[in-house]
C-alpha positions in Angstrom: 0.0 0.0 0.0 2.9 2.3 0.7 4.1 2.4 -2.9 0.7 3.3 -4.0 0.4 6.0 -1.4 3.7 7.2 -2.4 2.7 7.2 -6.0 -0.4 9.1 -5.2 1.6 11.6 -3.2 4.1 12.1 -5.9 1.4 12.5 -8.5 -0.4 14.9 -6.2 2.7 16.9 -5.7 3.4 16.9 -9.4 -0.1 18.2 -10.1 0.3 20.8 -7.4 3.7 21.9 -8.9 2.2 21.9 -12.3 -0.7 24.0 -11.1 1.6 26.5 -9.5 3.6 26.8 -12.7 0.6 27.4 -14.8 -0.6 30.0 -12.4 2.8 31.6 -12.6 2.8 31.5 -16.4 -0.7 33.0 -16.4 0.4 35.7 -14.0 3.5 36.5 -16.1 1.4 36.5 -19.3 -1.1 38.9 -17.6 1.7 41.1 -16.4 3.3 41.1 -19.8 0.0 42.0 -21.3 -0.5 44.8 -18.9 3.1 46.1 -19.6 2.5 46.0 -23.4 -0.8 47.9 -22.9 1.0 50.5 -20.7 3.8 50.8 -23.3 1.2 51.3 -26.1 -0.6 53.9 -24.0 2.7 55.8 -23.4 3.5 55.7 -27.1 0.0 57.1 -28.1 0.3 59.8 -25.4 3.7 60.7 -26.6 2.5 61.0 -30.2 -0.4 63.2 -29.1 2.0 65.5 -27.1 4.3 65.7 -30.1 1.3 66.6 -32.3 0.1 69.2 -29.9 3.6 70.7 -29.5 4.1 70.8 -33.3 0.7 72.4 -33.7 1.5 75.0 -31.1 4.8 75.7 -32.8 3.0 76.1 -36.1 0.7 78.6 -34.5 3.5 80.6 -33.1 5.3 80.5 -36.5 2.1 81.6 -38.2 1.8 84.6 -35.8 5.4 85.5 -36.5 4.9 85.2 -40.2 1.9 87.5 -39.9 4.1 90.4 -39.0 1.7 91.8 -36.4 2.2 92.0 -32.7 -1.0 91.2 -30.8 -2.1 94.2 -28.7 -2.9 93.6 -25.0 -6.6 93.9 -24.5 -6.1 96.3 -21.5 -4.3 99.0 -23.5 -5.6 102.5 -23.7 -5.0 103.9 -27.2 -5.7 107.3 -28.7 -5.7 109.1 -32.1 -6.3 112.7 -33.0 -8.2 114.6 -35.8 -7.9 118.3 -36.4 -11.1 120.3 -36.2 -12.3 123.8 -37.0 -13.1 126.2 -34.2 -16.6 126.7 -32.9 -18.3 130.0 -33.6 -21.1 132.1 -32.2 -22.5 134.9 -34.4 -24.3 137.9 -32.9 -26.1 139.8 -35.6 -27.6 143.3 -35.2 -29.2 145.8 -37.6 -29.1 149.6 -38.0 -31.9 151.3 -39.8 -35.5 150.4 -40.6 -34.7 148.6 -43.8 -31.8 146.6 -42.3 -33.8 144.3 -39.9 -34.6 141.7 -42.5 -31.2 142.2 -44.2 -29.5 141.4 -40.9 -31.3 138.1 -40.6 -30.4 137.2 -44.2 -26.8 138.2 -43.6 -26.5 136.0 -40.5 -28.1 133.1 -42.3 -25.8 133.5 -45.3 -22.7 133.8 -43.1 -23.5 130.8 -41.1 -24.1 128.7 -44.2 -20.8 129.8 -45.7 -18.9 129.0 -42.4 -20.6 125.6 -42.1 -19.6 124.7 -45.6 -16.0 125.7 -44.7 -16.0 123.1 -41.9 -16.8 125.5 -39.0 -19.4 124.7 -36.4 -21.9 127.2 -35.2 -22.2 126.4 -31.5 -23.5 129.2 -29.2 -23.1 126.9 -26.1 -19.4 126.2 -26.5 -17.9 128.9 -28.8 -14.2 129.4 -29.3 -14.6 132.5 -31.4 -17.3 135.1 -31.1 -18.4 137.1 -34.2 -20.3 140.4 -34.1 -22.0 141.7 -37.2 -23.8 145.0 -37.6 -25.7 145.3 -40.9 -26.7 148.7 -42.3 -29.0 149.2 -45.3 -29.9 152.6 -46.8 -32.0 153.4 -49.8 -30.0 154.9 -52.6 -32.7 155.3 -55.3 -36.3 154.3 -55.8 -38.4 154.6 -58.9 -41.8 153.0 -59.0 -41.3 149.4 -58.0 -37.5 149.5 -58.7 -35.2 150.0 -55.8 -31.5 150.3 -55.2 -29.8 150.1 -51.8 -26.4 150.8 -50.2 -25.2 148.1 -47.8 -22.6 148.0 -45.1 -21.5 145.3 -42.7 -19.2 146.0 -39.8 -17.6 142.8 -38.5 -15.5 142.0 -35.4 -14.0 138.7 -34.2 -12.6 137.9 -30.7 -11.3 134.9 -28.9 -13.7 133.8 -26.2 -10.9 132.4 -23.9 -9.1 135.7 -23.3 -11.4 138.3 -25.1 -8.6 139.1 -27.5 -9.7 141.0 -30.6 -8.6 139.0 -33.7 -9.8 141.5 -36.3 -12.2 144.1 -37.4 -13.4 145.0 -40.9 -16.1 146.9 -42.8 -17.6 145.7 -46.1 -19.6 148.1 -48.3 -21.5 147.6 -51.5 -24.1 149.4 -53.7 -26.7 147.0 -55.1 -28.1 146.9 -58.6 -31.5 148.4 -59.4 -33.9 145.6 -58.8 -37.7 145.1 -59.1 -39.2 144.8 -55.6 -37.9 146.1 -52.3 -37.1 142.7 -50.8 -35.3 141.5 -53.9 -33.3 144.8 -54.0 -32.2 144.3 -50.4 -31.1 140.7 -51.1 -29.2 142.0 -54.1 -26.9 143.9 -51.8 -27.0 141.8 -48.6 -26.1 138.4 -50.3 -22.7 139.5 -51.8 -21.9 141.4 -48.6 -22.5 138.2 -46.6 -20.3 136.2 -48.9 -17.4 138.7 -48.5 -17.8 138.7 -44.8 -17.8 134.9 -44.5 -14.6 134.6 -46.6 -12.9 137.1 -44.3 -14.1 135.3 -41.2 -12.7 132.0 -42.4 -9.3 133.5 -42.8 -9.4 135.3 -39.4 -10.5 132.1 -37.6 -7.7 130.0 -39.1 -5.1 128.8 -36.6 -2.4 131.0 -38.2 -4.5 134.1 -37.5 -6.4 133.2 -34.4 -3.6 131.4 -32.6 -6.0 128.7 -31.6 -6.4 125.1 -32.8 -8.9 122.4 -32.0 -8.5 118.6 -32.1 -10.8 115.6 -31.4 -8.9 113.0 -29.4 -10.5 109.6 -29.6 -9.6 107.3 -26.8 -10.3 103.6 -26.9 -10.3 102.3 -23.3 -10.9 98.5 -23.1 -9.5 98.3 -19.6 -12.6 99.6 -17.8 -15.7 97.6 -18.6 -18.0 99.1 -15.9 -19.7 102.5 -16.4 -18.5 103.7 -13.1 -14.8 103.2 -13.8 -15.2 104.6 -17.3 -16.8 107.8 -15.8 -14.0 108.1 -13.4 -11.5 107.9 -16.2 -13.4 110.6 -18.2 -13.4 112.9 -15.2 -9.7 112.3 -14.5 -8.8 112.8 -18.2 -10.6 116.1 -18.5 -9.2 117.5 -15.3 -5.6 116.4 -16.1 -5.6 117.8 -19.6 -7.3 121.1 -18.7 -4.4 122.0 -16.3 -1.8 121.5 -19.0 -0.2 124.8 -20.0 -1.6 126.0 -23.3 -4.9 124.1 -23.1 -8.0 126.4 -23.4 -10.7 123.8 -22.9 -11.2 120.0 -22.8 -14.6 118.2 -22.7 -16.2 115.0 -23.7 -18.3 115.4 -26.8 -19.2 111.8 -27.7 -18.8 108.2 -26.5 -19.6 104.7 -27.8 -20.2 102.2 -25.0 -20.1 99.2 -27.3 -16.7 100.1 -28.8 -15.6 101.7 -25.5 -14.6 104.8 -27.4 -14.4 108.3 -25.8 -14.1 111.4 -27.9 -12.7 114.5 -26.3 -12.6 118.0 -27.9 -9.5 120.0 -26.9 -8.9 123.6 -27.8 -5.4 124.8 -27.3 -2.6 127.3 -28.3 -0.5 125.3 -30.9 2.6 127.5 -30.4 2.9 125.9 -26.9 2.8 122.4 -28.3 5.9 122.0 -30.4 5.7 118.2 -30.1 2.0 118.1 -30.9 -1.1 117.8 -28.7 -1.4 114.0 -29.0 2.2 113.4 -28.2 1.9 115.6 -25.1 -1.1 113.6 -23.9 0.6 110.3 -24.5 3.6 111.5 -22.5 1.3 112.0 -19.5 2.3 108.9 -17.7 -0.6 109.0 -15.2 -3.0 108.6 -18.1 -1.2 105.5 -19.4 -2.3 106.1 -23.1 -0.6 104.8 -26.2 -1.0 105.9 -29.8 -2.7 103.6 -32.2 
């Protein structure tokens, strides 16, 4: 019986050994499979990283090839545009026949100045114009009339009340049918002469004044409160700059975050230009476009 028991024992031990080896082989195979899966995952991940890096490099290269530097979104930039001076016209009449003529002269002068780029703004004038229109009857025969006309004009700067010029324009009109038409025959050419003279007097070379619209794009402040604080600070800072006559906000676009300031100044005190002076105000932190 012993040999049989021994055989059984040996067989049993052989089976147990065989089972342990198979389990070891299965474990090794499983481990190798896991290792191969991990290696494959690492390879795929590495390829993805290389692709992303290469794509990023191409993006940078494309930006460099574009030749443009991206602007920071929080920059405050500005640009300027020269403008004409604002005018206020005060028209008076002398003589019974001159009342309607004075109205027509003022209207004709305003139209001529507007066509020349000037703005008639009684609320914020830079230059004040005084006109006195005189009309006298020279001859009358039936329904035909002929008038003598005279316009006395004076121009002064509002900021310092300096007289910029005075002039008198005279004309004898043609004999014309109808009194109103005869008055227009003399007042219209007089108004044209006066307007041409005013345009020259109000020019920066004669008046010593200049005006510019400064458009500021401020994308840094999204809230209305902070934008209003910037507007107030800009106006107060620019107004105290030597040579500046006035500074005020005249327009704004909340969607584009644009602010338009109108600045009147003495150009002979700004050798480097108005915009350059404003950009050099470090506390405003503004850059040119």
